[in-house]
ChimeraX commands (.cxc) that place a marker at each C-alpha (Angstrom):
marker #1 position 4.28,-45.36,-6.93 radius 0.5
marker #1 position 6.01,-46.24,-3.69 radius 0.5
marker #1 position 6.10,-43.13,-1.50 radius 0.5
marker #1 position 7.88,-44.76,1.42 radius 0.5
marker #1 position 11.29,-43.61,2.61 radius 0.5
marker #1 position 14.34,-44.47,0.53 radius 0.5
marker #1 position 17.27,-43.39,2.65 radius 0.5
marker #1 position 20.89,-43.10,1.69 radius 0.5
marker #1 position 23.39,-43.28,4.50 radius 0.5
marker #1 position 26.79,-41.69,4.57 radius 0.5
marker #1 position 29.45,-44.12,3.37 radius 0.5
marker #1 position 32.70,-44.56,5.21 radius 0.5
marker #1 position 34.54,-42.91,2.32 radius 0.5
marker #1 position 34.03,-39.14,1.93 radius 0.5
marker #1 position 30.92,-38.19,0.03 radius 0.5
marker #1 position 32.76,-35.92,-2.37 radius 0.5
marker #1 position 31.57,-35.54,-5.93 radius 0.5
marker #1 position 33.30,-37.91,-8.34 radius 0.5
marker #1 position 33.78,-37.72,-12.05 radius 0.5
marker #1 position 32.12,-40.24,-14.28 radius 0.5
marker #1 position 34.53,-42.83,-15.70 radius 0.5
marker #1 position 35.30,-42.28,-19.35 radius 0.5
marker #1 position 33.42,-44.51,-21.70 radius 0.5
marker #1 position 30.68,-45.41,-19.24 radius 0.5
marker #1 position 27.72,-46.65,-21.22 radius 0.5
marker #1 position 24.51,-44.67,-21.14 radius 0.5
marker #1 position 22.03,-45.75,-23.83 radius 0.5
marker #1 position 20.41,-43.04,-25.93 radius 0.5
marker #1 position 17.00,-44.52,-25.10 radius 0.5
marker #1 position 17.56,-43.66,-21.43 radius 0.5
marker #1 position 18.47,-40.07,-22.24 radius 0.5
marker #1 position 14.89,-39.37,-23.26 radius 0.5
marker #1 position 13.70,-40.71,-19.92 radius 0.5
marker #1 position 16.07,-38.43,-18.04 radius 0.5
marker #1 position 14.94,-35.41,-20.06 radius 0.5
marker #1 position 11.28,-36.27,-19.44 radius 0.5
marker #1 position 11.86,-36.48,-15.68 radius 0.5
marker #1 position 13.67,-33.15,-15.69 radius 0.5
marker #1 position 10.75,-31.55,-17.50 radius 0.5
marker #1 position 8.31,-32.98,-14.94 radius 0.5
marker #1 position 10.29,-31.35,-12.15 radius 0.5
marker #1 position 9.67,-27.99,-13.79 radius 0.5
marker #1 position 5.87,-28.35,-13.47 radius 0.5
marker #1 position 4.58,-24.79,-12.98 radius 0.5
marker #1 position 2.43,-24.50,-9.84 radius 0.5
marker #1 position 1.08,-21.01,-10.48 radius 0.5
marker #1 position -2.32,-22.25,-11.67 radius 0.5
marker #1 position -2.76,-24.76,-8.85 radius 0.5
marker #1 position -4.58,-22.48,-6.41 radius 0.5
marker #1 position -7.75,-22.91,-8.47 radius 0.5
marker #1 position -7.44,-26.68,-8.68 radius 0.5
marker #1 position -8.31,-27.51,-5.08 radius 0.5
marker #1 position -6.36,-29.34,-2.41 radius 0.5
marker #1 position -6.77,-32.80,-3.92 radius 0.5
marker #1 position -5.42,-31.73,-7.30 radius 0.5
marker #1 position -2.57,-29.83,-5.66 radius 0.5
marker #1 position -1.60,-32.91,-3.69 radius 0.5
marker #1 position -1.69,-34.99,-6.86 radius 0.5
marker #1 position 0.63,-32.55,-8.62 radius 0.5
marker #1 position 3.01,-32.53,-5.64 radius 0.5
marker #1 position 3.12,-36.32,-5.71 radius 0.5
marker #1 position 3.89,-36.30,-9.44 radius 0.5
marker #1 position 6.81,-33.91,-8.93 radius 0.5
marker #1 position 8.06,-35.92,-5.95 radius 0.5
marker #1 position 7.86,-39.10,-8.05 radius 0.5
marker #1 position 9.90,-37.42,-10.80 radius 0.5
marker #1 position 12.58,-36.51,-8.27 radius 0.5
marker #1 position 12.61,-40.08,-6.96 radius 0.5
marker #1 position 12.95,-41.46,-10.49 radius 0.5
marker #1 position 15.88,-39.12,-11.19 radius 0.5
marker #1 position 17.57,-40.27,-7.98 radius 0.5
marker #1 position 17.17,-43.91,-9.00 radius 0.5
marker #1 position 18.57,-43.35,-12.50 radius 0.5
marker #1 position 21.54,-41.39,-11.18 radius 0.5
marker #1 position 22.29,-44.02,-8.53 radius 0.5
marker #1 position 22.39,-46.80,-11.13 radius 0.5
marker #1 position 24.58,-45.03,-13.68 radius 0.5
marker #1 position 27.00,-42.18,-13.04 radius 0.5
marker #1 position 26.80,-41.28,-16.72 radius 0.5
marker #1 position 23.10,-40.60,-16.17 radius 0.5
marker #1 position 24.00,-38.19,-13.36 radius 0.5
marker #1 position 26.44,-36.33,-15.59 radius 0.5
marker #1 position 23.93,-36.20,-18.46 radius 0.5
marker #1 position 21.19,-34.95,-16.14 radius 0.5
marker #1 position 23.37,-32.18,-14.71 radius 0.5
marker #1 position 24.44,-31.15,-18.22 radius 0.5
marker #1 position 20.76,-30.88,-19.19 radius 0.5
marker #1 position 19.47,-28.72,-16.37 radius 0.5
marker #1 position 18.67,-31.19,-13.59 radius 0.5
marker #1 position 20.10,-28.95,-10.87 radius 0.5
marker #1 position 17.98,-25.99,-12.00 radius 0.5
marker #1 position 14.90,-28.23,-12.28 radius 0.5
marker #1 position 15.34,-29.63,-8.77 radius 0.5
marker #1 position 15.94,-26.12,-7.43 radius 0.5
marker #1 position 12.74,-24.98,-9.10 radius 0.5
marker #1 position 10.74,-27.84,-7.56 radius 0.5
marker #1 position 12.18,-27.15,-4.12 radius 0.5
marker #1 position 11.59,-23.41,-4.35 radius 0.5
marker #1 position 8.09,-23.57,-5.79 radius 0.5
marker #1 position 6.79,-26.37,-3.53 radius 0.5
marker #1 position 8.26,-25.50,-0.12 radius 0.5
marker #1 position 5.36,-26.93,1.87 radius 0.5
marker #1 position 5.40,-30.41,0.35 radius 0.5
marker #1 position 7.47,-32.69,2.56 radius 0.5
marker #1 position 7.53,-35.33,-0.18 radius 0.5
marker #1 position 8.93,-32.92,-2.75 radius 0.5
marker #1 position 11.45,-31.54,-0.30 radius 0.5
marker #1 position 12.96,-34.82,0.77 radius 0.5
marker #1 position 12.83,-36.58,-2.58 radius 0.5
marker #1 position 14.26,-33.59,-4.44 radius 0.5
marker #1 position 17.12,-33.16,-1.95 radius 0.5
marker #1 position 17.72,-36.92,-2.16 radius 0.5
marker #1 position 17.95,-36.65,-5.96 radius 0.5
marker #1 position 20.26,-33.67,-5.64 radius 0.5
marker #1 position 22.47,-35.64,-3.27 radius 0.5
marker #1 position 22.71,-38.56,-5.69 radius 0.5
marker #1 position 23.54,-36.27,-8.62 radius 0.5
marker #1 position 26.34,-34.72,-6.59 radius 0.5
marker #1 position 27.74,-38.15,-5.73 radius 0.5
marker #1 position 27.74,-39.29,-9.35 radius 0.5
marker #1 position 28.29,-36.05,-11.23 radius 0.5
marker #1 position 31.36,-33.99,-12.07 radius 0.5
marker #1 position 33.91,-32.93,-9.47 radius 0.5
marker #1 position 32.44,-29.44,-9.38 radius 0.5
marker #1 position 29.24,-27.79,-10.56 radius 0.5
marker #1 position 29.03,-24.65,-12.68 radius 0.5
marker #1 position 28.94,-21.63,-10.31 radius 0.5
marker #1 position 25.28,-20.81,-11.00 radius 0.5
marker #1 position 24.22,-24.42,-10.36 radius 0.5
marker #1 position 26.31,-24.59,-7.19 radius 0.5
marker #1 position 24.80,-21.36,-5.86 radius 0.5
marker #1 position 21.26,-22.60,-6.55 radius 0.5
marker #1 position 21.92,-25.99,-5.01 radius 0.5
marker #1 position 23.30,-24.52,-1.80 radius 0.5
marker #1 position 20.45,-22.02,-1.47 radius 0.5
marker #1 position 17.61,-24.52,-1.91 radius 0.5
marker #1 position 19.26,-27.17,0.25 radius 0.5
marker #1 position 19.74,-24.80,3.19 radius 0.5
marker #1 position 16.21,-23.46,2.64 radius 0.5
marker #1 position 14.81,-27.01,2.86 radius 0.5
marker #1 position 16.68,-27.59,6.11 radius 0.5
marker #1 position 15.41,-24.37,7.63 radius 0.5
marker #1 position 11.81,-24.83,6.47 radius 0.5
marker #1 position 11.37,-28.42,7.72 radius 0.5
marker #1 position 13.31,-28.74,11.00 radius 0.5
marker #1 position 10.96,-31.41,12.36 radius 0.5
marker #1 position 11.00,-33.68,9.31 radius 0.5
marker #1 position 13.64,-36.36,9.75 radius 0.5
marker #1 position 13.34,-37.33,6.08 radius 0.5
marker #1 position 13.96,-33.81,4.80 radius 0.5
marker #1 position 16.74,-33.20,7.30 radius 0.5
marker #1 position 18.60,-36.44,6.58 radius 0.5
marker #1 position 18.59,-36.03,2.82 radius 0.5
marker #1 position 19.16,-32.28,2.76 radius 0.5
marker #1 position 22.08,-32.60,5.19 radius 0.5
marker #1 position 23.50,-35.33,2.97 radius 0.5
marker #1 position 23.24,-33.08,-0.09 radius 0.5
marker #1 position 24.80,-30.18,1.79 radius 0.5
marker #1 position 27.68,-32.38,2.89 radius 0.5
marker #1 position 28.37,-33.34,-0.73 radius 0.5
marker #1 position 28.17,-29.69,-1.79 radius 0.5
marker #1 position 30.65,-28.39,0.77 radius 0.5
marker #1 position 33.10,-31.28,0.61 radius 0.5
marker #1 position 36.46,-29.87,-0.59 radius 0.5
marker #1 position 34.73,-26.86,-2.17 radius 0.5
marker #1 position 35.63,-23.57,-0.49 radius 0.5
marker #1 position 33.18,-21.53,-2.55 radius 0.5
marker #1 position 30.28,-23.75,-1.51 radius 0.5
marker #1 position 31.50,-23.77,2.08 radius 0.5
marker #1 position 31.33,-19.98,2.10 radius 0.5
marker #1 position 27.93,-19.92,0.37 radius 0.5
marker #1 position 26.49,-22.42,2.82 radius 0.5
marker #1 position 27.81,-20.61,5.90 radius 0.5
marker #1 position 26.47,-17.29,4.64 radius 0.5
marker #1 position 23.05,-18.88,4.01 radius 0.5
marker #1 position 22.86,-20.21,7.57 radius 0.5
marker #1 position 23.82,-23.77,6.71 radius 0.5
marker #1 position 25.93,-24.33,9.80 radius 0.5
marker #1 position 23.14,-23.29,12.14 radius 0.5
marker #1 position 20.66,-25.45,10.21 radius 0.5
marker #1 position 22.88,-28.53,10.49 radius 0.5
marker #1 position 23.44,-27.99,14.21 radius 0.5
marker #1 position 19.69,-27.68,14.67 radius 0.5
marker #1 position 19.19,-30.92,12.77 radius 0.5
marker #1 position 21.65,-32.64,15.11 radius 0.5
marker #1 position 19.78,-31.35,18.14 radius 0.5
marker #1 position 16.29,-32.19,16.86 radius 0.5
marker #1 position 17.05,-35.70,15.61 radius 0.5
marker #1 position 19.47,-37.20,18.12 radius 0.5
marker #1 position 18.14,-40.72,17.57 radius 0.5
marker #1 position 18.67,-40.75,13.81 radius 0.5
marker #1 position 21.99,-42.48,13.19 radius 0.5
marker #1 position 22.04,-41.68,9.48 radius 0.5
marker #1 position 21.26,-38.01,10.02 radius 0.5
marker #1 position 23.86,-37.70,12.77 radius 0.5
marker #1 position 26.51,-39.24,10.51 radius 0.5
marker #1 position 25.58,-37.03,7.55 radius 0.5
marker #1 position 25.49,-33.93,9.74 radius 0.5
marker #1 position 28.95,-34.63,11.18 radius 0.5
marker #1 position 30.31,-34.92,7.65 radius 0.5
marker #1 position 28.58,-31.70,6.55 radius 0.5
marker #1 position 29.86,-29.78,9.57 radius 0.5
marker #1 position 33.39,-30.93,8.77 radius 0.5
marker #1 position 33.08,-29.30,5.37 radius 0.5
marker #1 position 31.42,-26.18,6.71 radius 0.5
marker #1 position 34.21,-25.43,9.16 radius 0.5
marker #1 position 37.02,-26.35,6.78 radius 0.5
marker #1 position 39.18,-23.44,5.74 radius 0.5
marker #1 position 37.37,-20.95,7.96 radius 0.5
marker #1 position 39.14,-19.81,11.11 radius 0.5
marker #1 position 36.10,-17.80,12.13 radius 0.5
marker #1 position 33.81,-20.81,11.82 radius 0.5
marker #1 position 36.23,-23.02,13.76 radius 0.5
marker #1 position 36.22,-20.57,16.64 radius 0.5
marker #1 position 32.43,-20.43,16.98 radius 0.5
marker link #1:1,2 radius 0.2
marker link #1:2,3 radius 0.2
marker link #1:3,4 radius 0.2
marker link #1:4,5 radius 0.2
marker link #1:5,6 radius 0.2
marker link #1:6,7 radius 0.2
marker link #1:7,8 radius 0.2
marker link #1:8,9 radius 0.2
marker link #1:9,10 radius 0.2
marker link #1:10,11 radius 0.2
marker link #1:11,12 radius 0.2
marker link #1:12,13 radius 0.2
marker link #1:13,14 radius 0.2
marker link #1:14,15 radius 0.2
marker link #1:15,16 radius 0.2
marker link #1:16,17 radius 0.2
marker link #1:17,18 radius 0.2
marker link #1:18,19 radius 0.2
marker link #1:19,20 radius 0.2
marker link #1:20,21 radius 0.2
marker link #1:21,22 radius 0.2
marker link #1:22,23 radius 0.2
marker link #1:23,24 radius 0.2
marker link #1:24,25 radius 0.2
marker link #1:25,26 radius 0.2
marker link #1:26,27 radius 0.2
marker link #1:27,28 radius 0.2
marker link #1:28,29 radius 0.2
marker link #1:29,30 radius 0.2
marker link #1:30,31 radius 0.2
marker link #1:31,32 radius 0.2
marker link #1:32,33 radius 0.2
marker link #1:33,34 radius 0.2
marker link #1:34,35 radius 0.2
marker link #1:35,36 radius 0.2
marker link #1:36,37 radius 0.2
marker link #1:37,38 radius 0.2
marker link #1:38,39 radius 0.2
marker link #1:39,40 radius 0.2
marker link #1:40,41 radius 0.2
marker link #1:41,42 radius 0.2
marker link #1:42,43 radius 0.2
marker link #1:43,44 radius 0.2
marker link #1:44,45 radius 0.2
marker link #1:45,46 radius 0.2
marker link #1:46,47 radius 0.2
marker link #1:47,48 radius 0.2
marker link #1:48,49 radius 0.2
marker link #1:49,50 radius 0.2
marker link #1:50,51 radius 0.2
marker link #1:51,52 radius 0.2
marker link #1:52,53 radius 0.2
marker link #1:53,54 radius 0.2
marker link #1:54,55 radius 0.2
marker link #1:55,56 radius 0.2
marker link #1:56,57 radius 0.2
marker link #1:57,58 radius 0.2
marker link #1:58,59 radius 0.2
marker link #1:59,60 radius 0.2
marker link #1:60,61 radius 0.2
marker link #1:61,62 radius 0.2
marker link #1:62,63 radius 0.2
marker link #1:63,64 radius 0.2
marker link #1:64,65 radius 0.2
marker link #1:65,66 radius 0.2
marker link #1:66,67 radius 0.2
marker link #1:67,68 radius 0.2
marker link #1:68,69 radius 0.2
marker link #1:69,70 radius 0.2
marker link #1:70,71 radius 0.2
marker link #1:71,72 radius 0.2
marker link #1:72,73 radius 0.2
marker link #1:73,74 radius 0.2
marker link #1:74,75 radius 0.2
marker link #1:75,76 radius 0.2
marker link #1:76,77 radius 0.2
marker link #1:77,78 radius 0.2
marker link #1:78,79 radius 0.2
marker link #1:79,80 radius 0.2
marker link #1:80,81 radius 0.2
marker link #1:81,82 radius 0.2
marker link #1:82,83 radius 0.2
marker link #1:83,84 radius 0.2
marker link #1:84,85 radius 0.2
marker link #1:85,86 radius 0.2
marker link #1:86,87 radius 0.2
marker link #1:87,88 radius 0.2
marker link #1:88,89 radius 0.2
marker link #1:89,90 radius 0.2
marker link #1:90,91 radius 0.2
marker link #1:91,92 radius 0.2
marker link #1:92,93 radius 0.2
marker link #1:93,94 radius 0.2
marker link #1:94,95 radius 0.2
marker link #1:95,96 radius 0.2
marker link #1:96,97 radius 0.2
marker link #1:97,98 radius 0.2
marker link #1:98,99 radius 0.2
marker link #1:99,100 radius 0.2
marker link #1:100,101 radius 0.2
marker link #1:101,102 radius 0.2
marker link #1:102,103 radius 0.2
marker link #1:103,104 radius 0.2
marker link #1:104,105 radius 0.2
marker link #1:105,106 radius 0.2
marker link #1:106,107 radius 0.2
marker link #1:107,108 radius 0.2
marker link #1:108,109 radius 0.2
marker link #1:109,110 radius 0.2
marker link #1:110,111 radius 0.2
marker link #1:111,112 radius 0.2
marker link #1:112,113 radius 0.2
marker link #1:113,114 radius 0.2
marker link #1:114,115 radius 0.2
marker link #1:115,116 radius 0.2
marker link #1:116,117 radius 0.2
marker link #1:117,118 radius 0.2
marker link #1:118,119 radius 0.2
marker link #1:119,120 radius 0.2
marker link #1:120,121 radius 0.2
marker link #1:121,122 radius 0.2
marker link #1:122,123 radius 0.2
marker link #1:123,124 radius 0.2
marker link #1:124,125 radius 0.2
marker link #1:125,126 radius 0.2
marker link #1:126,127 radius 0.2
marker link #1:127,128 radius 0.2
marker link #1:128,129 radius 0.2
marker link #1:129,130 radius 0.2
marker link #1:130,131 radius 0.2
marker link #1:131,132 radius 0.2
marker link #1:132,133 radius 0.2
marker link #1:133,134 radius 0.2
marker link #1:134,135 radius 0.2
marker link #1:135,136 radius 0.2
marker link #1:136,137 radius 0.2
marker link #1:137,138 radius 0.2
marker link #1:138,139 radius 0.2
marker link #1:139,140 radius 0.2
marker link #1:140,141 radius 0.2
marker link #1:141,142 radius 0.2
marker link #1:142,143 radius 0.2
marker link #1:143,144 radius 0.2
marker link #1:144,145 radius 0.2
marker link #1:145,146 radius 0.2
marker link #1:146,147 radius 0.2
marker link #1:147,148 radius 0.2
marker link #1:148,149 radius 0.2
marker link #1:149,150 radius 0.2
marker link #1:150,151 radius 0.2
marker link #1:151,152 radius 0.2
marker link #1:152,153 radius 0.2
marker link #1:153,154 radius 0.2
marker link #1:154,155 radius 0.2
marker link #1:155,156 radius 0.2
marker link #1:156,157 radius 0.2
marker link #1:157,158 radius 0.2
marker link #1:158,159 radius 0.2
marker link #1:159,160 radius 0.2
marker link #1:160,161 radius 0.2
marker link #1:161,162 radius 0.2
marker link #1:162,163 radius 0.2
marker link #1:163,164 radius 0.2
marker link #1:164,165 radius 0.2
marker link #1:165,166 radius 0.2
marker link #1:166,167 radius 0.2
marker link #1:167,168 radius 0.2
marker link #1:168,169 radius 0.2
marker link #1:169,170 radius 0.2
marker link #1:170,171 radius 0.2
marker link #1:171,172 radius 0.2
marker link #1:172,173 radius 0.2
marker link #1:173,174 radius 0.2
marker link #1:174,175 radius 0.2
marker link #1:175,176 radius 0.2
marker link #1:176,177 radius 0.2
marker link #1:177,178 radius 0.2
marker link #1:178,179 radius 0.2
marker link #1:179,180 radius 0.2
marker link #1:180,181 radius 0.2
marker link #1:181,182 radius 0.2
marker link #1:182,183 radius 0.2
marker link #1:183,184 radius 0.2
marker link #1:184,185 radius 0.2
marker link #1:185,186 radius 0.2
marker link #1:186,187 radius 0.2
marker link #1:187,188 radius 0.2
marker link #1:188,189 radius 0.2
marker link #1:189,190 radius 0.2
marker link #1:190,191 radius 0.2
marker link #1:191,192 radius 0.2
marker link #1:192,193 radius 0.2
marker link #1:193,194 radius 0.2
marker link #1:194,195 radius 0.2
marker link #1:195,196 radius 0.2
marker link #1:196,197 radius 0.2
marker link #1:197,198 radius 0.2
marker link #1:198,199 radius 0.2
marker link #1:199,200 radius 0.2
marker link #1:200,201 radius 0.2
marker link #1:201,202 radius 0.2
marker link #1:202,203 radius 0.2
marker link #1:203,204 radius 0.2
marker link #1:204,205 radius 0.2
marker link #1:205,206 radius 0.2
marker link #1:206,207 radius 0.2
marker link #1:207,208 radius 0.2
marker link #1:208,209 radius 0.2
marker link #1:209,210 radius 0.2
marker link #1:210,211 radius 0.2
marker link #1:211,212 radius 0.2
marker link #1:212,213 radius 0.2
marker link #1:213,214 radius 0.2
marker link #1:214,215 radius 0.2
view
């Protein structure tokens, strides 16, 4: 599998979540592929300590590849994004991010997949999914401040989460999202895509909060 960077840059239009057009085709044969990828993201790492570093790295790569495949499917078909979200993709990505915090590949590919799901999925996530998504995205930002890949994709996902969503704005601020985005701006001044994504995310984070705007 290709493990090189696949970056998404912030479009000129706002990166808010959009609903899938009615009647968009999504073949039943592809649904099985989406479900298989979601299951791969849930790979339990609790037995990996006994496997050795090489086996652990192989498992991390497999999970990262599953996240990348989900991102590709969601980017090609918004109906796939909606189907994936309806079938636990947000929880599966959150699980991968939480259980594999030290794998840069998992962190950036999973936040990239999350970002793409948010772009193609419904206008708003169920509250439990939204809470999970905010928590793991901010955690990825805070855990990998020096990784441009993680920062760019996690900031993009956070921007989509907080766009026009006051509940997510509050969740993200309370989790330290604003500080994490500012740190990303400071650490990666030469990354045009990250700077653009971070500016968009900060716009959402300060929206509707007089206290945040005064900081």
